[in-house]
N, C-alpha and C positions, 0 to 999 in steps of 0.2 A: 813044745816040751810039756809033758804032763807033770803034775805036782803031787806030792804026797797028800796034800789037803786041797781039794779043788774049791769047795764051798766053805766060806767062813761067815761068821755072824756079821750082820750089817753094821752093828756097833763097831766092830773092828775096822771096817772099811771107812767109817766116818771119824775115826780118831783114837779109839781106845787102844788100837795096836801101837800107836805112837808112844803112849805111856808105858806099855809093855816093853817096847824096844829101849826106852830110856832107863828102866828100873831093873830089868831082869837079866842084863847081859853079864857075861863073865868078866872078872877083873883083868887088867892088862890090856884094855881096849879103849877106844874112844867111846865113852859111855853115853854120849848124847850131844845134842845141840844146846849149848848154854844160851838160854834166851833172856838173860838178865838185862841185855841192852836192846830187847826186841819188844815191839807191840804188834800183836796180830790183829788185823781188822776183824772185828766181831761179826758173827753171823746174825741172822740167817743169810745165806749166800744164794745168788741167782746163777743158774747154770749158764756157762759160756761167758761169764763176766770175769775179768781179771782183777784179783785183789792183792794187796801188799801186806807182807809182814815187814814192818818198818825197822830198819837197822839204825840205831842211834850211835853216836860217838862214845857214849859211856852209859852207865846204868842210871844216871839222872834223867835220861831220855828227853833232852831239850833240843839237841841238834842232830839232824839226820843227813847222811850223805848218800844213802841208797836203800834198797829194799830187796828182799827175796819175795818173788811174786809167784802166784799160781793162777791158772785159769780153772774156774770151778767146773770140772767135768769128772773124769776118772782121777784127776789130780785134786787133792783136798788140802785144807789148811793143816799145818802152817806153811807148807811148801818145801820142807827139807827134813831128812831124817838120816840116821845112821843104821845100817843093817850089819849086824855082827855074825849072822849065820844064815846065808841064803838057803831057802828051804829045798833047793835042788842041788846046788854046788857046795854049800857050806861056806862060801867065800864072803868077804866083807866089802862094803861099799858105802859111799855117800851119794844119796840120790833124792829124788822128790818123793812126796807123800801121796797116798791114795791107794787105788786098787788096779790090778791088771785088767784092762778092758776086754781081754779075750776070755778069761775064765773067772773073773771077779774075785780072785784071791788077792791078798795084800801085795802091794808092789814089792818086787824083789830085784836084786842085781841082775839075775839071769833072765828076766822077762824079755820077750821078743823085741826086735828093733821096731821103732815107731810106736812104742807103747807108753810114751811120755815118761822117760826115766830121769831126765836132766833137771837138777835143781838150778834155779834161775836167779842170778844176781844182777840187779840193774843199778848202775851208778847214775846219780841225778845232778851232781854239781861239780864234778871234777876233783873232789877231795877223797882222801882214803876211806875205804869201806871195810869195816871190821866184822868178821864172823867168829864167834867164840865157840869153843868146843870143850867139853868136860872129859877127863880121863881118869882111869883107875891106875893104881901103882902096884905092880908086881914084876916078875921077871919075864913075862911073855912078850912075843913080838907079834904085832898086828899090822896087816897090810891092807890098805883101803883103796879101792878103785873109785876115784871121784869122777862122776859124769855130770858135767856142769854146762851152763850157758851163761855168758856174760854179755850184757846189753848196754850199749851207749844210750842212756836216757837223758843225757846232758843237753844243754843248749848249743854245744859245740861238738864238732867232730873230734874223735880221738885219733891219735897216731898209733895207739897200741895200749898195752897195760903191763904192769909188773905186779907180781904177787909175792909176798914174803910170809914165812912162818915165824912166829915169835910169841911173846908173853906180855901181858899187861902187868907191870910192876908199879904199884902206887899210882895207877892211872897213866903210866908212860909205856909206850910200846918198846919192848926190848927184843931185838932180832935174835932168833935161834942161831946157835953156833954149830960148827962141824962136830959130828960124833957125840951130840948131846941126847940122842935117842928120839929125835924128831926130824923128819926130812922128806923131800921128794925122792922117789925111788923107782926102781924097776918093779915089775909085777912080782918078783921074787924077794923084794925087800932090800935090795942092794942100793944104798944111798948113792945118788949122783955126785960126781965131782964137777965135771963140765961136759955137757952134752947138748943135743938139740933134736928137734923133730925131724931134721934132715936124715938122721941116722937111727932114730928110734921107731918102733912100730906105732901106728896111729893110735892104738888103744892105750899105749903107755905114755905117749907125749904128743899132743897135737893141738892145733888151734885152727879150726876150719869153719867156713860158712856152709849153709845147707847145700846138699848136693843138687837139689832141685834148681838152684841158681846157676851152678856151673860144675862140670865134672863128667867123666865118662860113665857109661852104664857099668854096673858090676853085679855081683851076686845079690846085693841088698837093694840095688836101685836099677830097675829094669829099663829106665829111660835116661837119656843124657840130660845134662843141665841146660837151662834155657839160654843163658848168655854165652856160654862157652861149652861145647860138647866134649872138650878134650882135657881141660885142666880145672881143678877145683880152686875156688877162691879160698885163700888161707893166709895165715901169718907164719913165718918162721918162729918157732918157740924155743928159746934157749932155757937151759935149766942147770942149776947147781943144787947142792943139798937143801938149801933153804930159800931159793929164789926161782921164780919163773919170770921170764922177761921176753917180750916179743921183739923180733927183729923187723925186717921189712914185710909189708903187706905184699901179696902176690901182684905181679905186674898187670895181670888181666883185670883184677879188681880196680887197681889204681888208675888204669887207663880209662875206665868207664866212669868211676865215681870219685876219684881222689882218695882222701883218707877215709877211714872207717866211718860210715854214715851214722849219725845220731837219728833217733826215731823220727824227729820232725823234718829231717832232710831227705828221707828215702823217696825215690820216685814212686809214682802211682802206676797202676797196671790194670789191664783187663784180665779177669780170671774166668775159666770155664768150670761150671759146677756140674760135673758129669753125673753125680748121684742125686742131684736136686736136693741137697742138704747143705744149707749155707754154712753150717758150723763145722763140717769136715774139710779136710785139705782140698783146695781147688787148684786147677792147673793154670799156671802162668802162660798167657797167650800173647800178650803185647804190653808195651809200656809207653808211657807218655814221655817223649823226648822234648822236654821243656817244662814250663810251669803248669801244674795241675791246680785248678781253682776248686776248692772244696765248697760246695753249696749246702751239703747236709752231712755234718760229721758223724751223726748217729748211724745213718744208712750208708755212709761212705759214698756219697754221690757228688758229682761235679763234672767239670769239663777240662779238656786239655787245651791250653793256649798254644802249645807247640804242635808236634806231629806225633800221631800214634804210629809206632814202629813195632816190628817183630824181629826176633832173632831166630825164629823157626824158618825152615826152608820155604814154607808158604804159610800165609795166614789162614786161620780157620781149621776145619777138620777134613781128614781124608775120606776115601770111599767107605772105610770101615767105621767112620765116626770117631776117629782118634786124632788128636793133635799131631800135626806134622813134626818130625824130629827137628832139633835145632841144627843149623849149620854155622851158627855163630856170626852171621853176617846181618847187619842192621838193614832193614828195608821198610818202606812205608806200608801201612795196612791200606789196601784199596778202599775207596769210599763206599762201595757197595757192601763190602764185608763189615765195615763199621756200622752201616745202616742196619744190617741184619742183626748185629750184636745188640744194638741199642733197642731193638724191638723184641729181644729174646731174653726172658727172665733168667735163663741159665748162664748168661754172661754178666759178670759183676765187676765193678771197679773197687779198688782198695789199694792201700799202701803196700810196698814190698818190704814188710817189717823185718824179714830175715836178713836183709842187708845190714841191719843194725845188731843182729844177734850172732855172737861168735860161740861155737861149740868148743869147749875146752876139755881135754882128757888128760888125766895125770894120776899118779899113785902117791899116797902118803903112807909112810911107815912110822909106827910108834914102838919103841922098845922099853925095857925095864929101867933104863937109866933116867926115865922121867922123874924118878925120886930126887934127882939132883937139879931139876928145873927150878927156876925162881918161883914158879907157881906149879907145883907137881900135879895138881888136879885140873889144870886148865891150860889150853894154848889158844892162840889166835891166828887166823889167816887174814892178812890185810891185802886188799887190792888197791893199787894206785893207777888211776887213768893217766895216760901219757898224752901231752899236747905237743 
């Protein structure tokens, strides 16, 4: 999709646009990310390294339960922003910061799939994680599409999460109430009463793991997922006006891994680097069924104490040099294939981090009755990990 402005100043890409978004929006909107409880890792930054914007429990910045992170690429510090007028659609969203990797314009809600749009919250210790937002007061109604990723960076596996909208009143979280002008909603701004991802479109309400792990091919994903070619890994996501709450994790995820993996518990894998660029997305070819011993954490090298297995119909590449499609059946990788991979620099080992990353989609609507909030110019989204 073409944009009205294709080339923008480099300074805009590196952060000036964030100041513009925070200071020049119209009233009646979420005016920005309130960073009074945030410390952004200072630059300079190294490309392909992940950095945190640390989320503290309050503005004294002494205790932290999580971060908003970004990988320094087309994604830039601080890792999240509010868009109040997409430059193609005019719509509003909450997304990550940086530039569109396809045309180098400022990131927008309508950017193409796989252009790194999700803002990433990682919980680190099982305690509530607060993200503050600033608002303006008038009679307008503003509807925001939130494109998010939630990561279990804890020492334990989570059983799910709950998110609540509310306010910080004298340092105490006070939950939002029905019909107070703040809530989770449909894409047209109708506040939810009781609903779930089972009946809502995925864009409106969903909690899914990456399609590359499991799921059928579709218009946006030309290949089936590795572990299961038929069904996506996901959570049932329940919603009311002021709460999101996961139900059960999908049976295909649970049968293989149990509860939601934390980053340190994900299995390790062999990947195929088709474009010979270690930093781009690589293809999952096989996984270690058993303990993987890491000998070099920087280069992500080690050895599998168990068995290398694949869920593809065959290990390796077909006559066209493409990975075989998945059939969802675990099978050992032949010794001669493993030997070939070990001597080929295009085959790399690494953790399957996406098993710890949950993509969450939802809408938030703010209307003019925010003048009656206990804090009219600020609200909070609080995430609770579930054990």
